[in-house]
Residue, then its C-alpha position, 0 to 999 in steps of 0.5 A: x487267412x488271418x488277414x482276410x478275416x481281419x479285413x472282412x471284420x473291419x468292413x462289417x464293423x464299419x458298416x455296422x456302426x454307420x448303419x447304427x448312426x443312420x438309425x439315430x439320424x433317421x429317427x431324429x428326422x422323423x421326430x422333427x430334427x433335420x440336423x443330421x440330414x442338413x449336415x449330410x450325414x444321412x448317407x452310407x458314404x463312409x467318408x462322411x462317418x470317419x472318426x480319426x481315433x475310433x475308425x482308424x487309430x483304435x482298430x490299427x492298434x488292436x490289429x497290431x496287438x493281435x498280430x504281435x501277441x498271437x491272441x485273436x479277438x474282436x476288432x473294435x472302433x466307432x464312427x463319428x456320431x451324427x449331430x442331433x438337436x433334441x430341442x427340435x424333437x416333437x416328442x420332448x419327453x421321450x424323443x431323446x430316448x427313442x433316438x438313443x435306442x434306435x442305434x442299438x436296436x438296429x444292430x440287434x435286428x441285423x444280428x438276429x436276422x443273419x443269426x436266424x439265417x445261419x440257424x435255419x438255412x443250408x449254406x456252405x461253412x465258409x459263408x456261414x462263418x462270414x455271416x457269423x462275423x456279421x452277427x457277432x459284431x452287430x451284437x457286440x456293437x449293440x451291447x457296447x452302446x448300451x454301456x452307460x458312459x458318455x458319449x454312448x447311447x447308454x448314457x442318454x438312457x441312464x440320464x433320462x431316468x436319473x432325476x436331476x435333483x439327486x444325480x446332477x453332480x453325477x451327470x456332470x462328472x460322467x459328462x466331463x470324464x466319461x470319454x476317458x473312462x470309456x477308453x479304459x473300459x475298451x481295453x479292460x472291459x471289452x472282454x465282458x461285452x464280447x462274452x455277452x455277444x458270444x452268448x447272444x450269438x449262441x442263443x440266436x444261431x445255436x452254434x458256437x462262434x470263434x474268431 
């Protein structure tokens, strides 16, 4: 059963991050930037979105860790970010912010829709559990992307509201070392993101979720 749940979780996670990236690219296109479309990234074809570390290596590391330790936790990873050129946006003031929020907002919307189905629809327990995985991972991915570390969406949101005159050096530091801090955060701070996802799951579905 562990392997079946793991495979389904990986599929849900990957589709969730692909839809997340499609949301970024689609909003950017509506704002006048066709970079993602011209790169062939506005597609559900998974091969176009694979990131070697985020899509393959990191999930395998977590699966191996869970299988050997006996600890059960979320499988995590990410897709290759869609290319965006903010200088093409019609809305230069808020365009980057809109694109940054589009991804997490889409994941939260998916989680809420499936969560309300669980809450109000009659369905077999097994189907409810599978829907629960969809809810949990979309909450998890949405919250994670709001963490203010490059290259996550939260960093774009943070940078938008921090004035350059005061925080220029801080922005440079995060841009340069953010990815390394992010790797550290994934292994030591993901449990707090997971806790928030569990809380949102409960308030949406009215049920407790456990992988």
